[in-house]
N, C-alpha and C positions, 0 to 999 in steps of 0.2 A: 773262465777265459772268454774268447770270442766265438764259442761254438754256436752254430746256427745263424750267425750274422755274416752276411755277404757284403763285400765292399763293391760299390758300383763305380766302375771306371768309365769316365766319359771320354769319348774319342772325338776330337775336333777334326772335321774334314774340310778340306779346301774346296770351295765350289768350282765346278768345271768351267763355269763362265761367270762373268760379272754382268749384272743387268745395269745398263746405263740409262737413266731416265731421259726420255726425249719429250720435250714440250712442243706443242703445236699452237699456232694461231688458229682460232676457231671462228666460225661464222654461223649465225642463226638464220636459217633459210626463211625467207619471206614469201608471201603469196606472189606468184608470177615468176619467181626465180627459176633459172635453169643452170645446169653445171656450166654451160657455155657463157651465160651472162655473168655468173659469179667469177669465172676465170678471167673474163675480159675486164671486169671492174677492179680486180686485184692485180691485173697485169701478170698473170701466171699462166703457164701452159695448161691445157685441158688434161690433167692427170688426176683429177679429183676422184674419179672412180677407183683408181688403183690405191691412192693414198687412204681413202676411206673404206676400202674393201667392199665396194658396192657391186652387186650382181647385175644391176640395171641402172639406167640413167634417171630413174624416178627419184625425186626428192620431195619432201613434204614441208609445209610451213611449220616452224618450230623445231625442225630437225637441226642438230648441231653437227656441222661438218668441219673437218680439218682443212685448213687452207695451205699451210706450209710449216716446215720445221722452224723453230726459233734458233 
């Protein structure tokens, strides 16, 4: 018979939350850029630190920063 064989029962669980992908427009920082000049050139409020979770206003050439949600 089926002695020694165990049947594996899979339990499907519903996720507690659903992740919704959010896409952003991004900008590659160039030499001489500041968060203020970037926000002015894209005509957006200076909230780039919060959006990018930056701890300071220092940015570096080649760094990719989020500009706004799409």
